[in-house]
C-alpha positions in Angstrom: 80.9 11.2 33.9 79.5 8.4 36.1 75.5 8.4 36.5 74.8 8.3 40.7 72.5 5.6 40.6 72.3 2.5 38.3 68.4 2.6 37.6 65.6 4.6 38.5 64.3 2.4 41.1 67.8 3.1 42.6 67.2 6.9 42.2 63.9 6.9 43.6 65.1 4.6 46.8 67.9 7.3 47.7 70.1 4.5 49.2 67.9 4.0 51.6 67.0 7.3 52.7 64.2 8.0 50.1 62.0 8.9 53.2 63.6 11.5 54.3 64.7 12.5 51.0 61.2 12.7 49.3 59.9 14.3 52.8 62.4 16.8 52.4 61.3 17.4 48.5 57.6 17.8 49.2 58.4 20.2 52.7 59.8 22.4 50.0 57.6 22.0 46.9 54.3 22.0 48.8 55.3 25.6 50.0 56.4 27.1 47.0 53.3 26.0 44.8 50.8 27.1 47.8 53.1 30.8 47.5 52.6 30.6 43.9 48.8 29.8 44.0 48.3 32.4 46.6 50.2 35.3 44.5 47.9 34.5 41.5 44.8 34.7 43.6 46.1 37.7 45.0 46.8 39.2 42.1 43.3 38.5 40.8 41.4 39.9 44.0 43.9 43.2 43.5 42.8 43.7 39.6 39.2 43.0 40.8 39.4 45.7 43.3 41.0 48.4 41.2 38.2 47.6 38.5 35.5 48.0 41.2 37.1 51.7 42.5 37.9 52.7 38.8 34.1 51.9 38.1 32.9 53.9 41.0 34.9 56.9 40.5 33.5 56.7 36.8 29.9 56.8 38.2 30.6 59.7 40.8 32.3 61.5 37.8 29.0 61.0 35.8 26.8 61.9 38.6 28.5 65.0 38.9 28.3 66.1 35.4 25.0 68.2 34.4 23.0 66.3 32.1 20.6 68.0 29.0 17.5 67.1 31.0 18.1 69.2 34.0 16.7 72.6 34.3 19.3 75.7 33.5 18.9 76.7 37.2 20.0 73.4 38.8 22.9 73.0 36.0 24.6 76.3 37.4 24.5 74.9 41.4 
């Protein structure tokens, strides 16, 4: 198996088409990186929202439970 390029310099030069090749590589990798970062950010936002909703529901349930400090006539309502 033969190497396609004689040196690293030849690899990066891409046979005189380096500008187009590396522009295409960047045009592919940057959106993919953006997608990964956006996915992590969106996951964090979703988990925070779920946590807020669960805390709210917990507070609502606790507020509906009768406490020992309430008079007996209020507990029956």
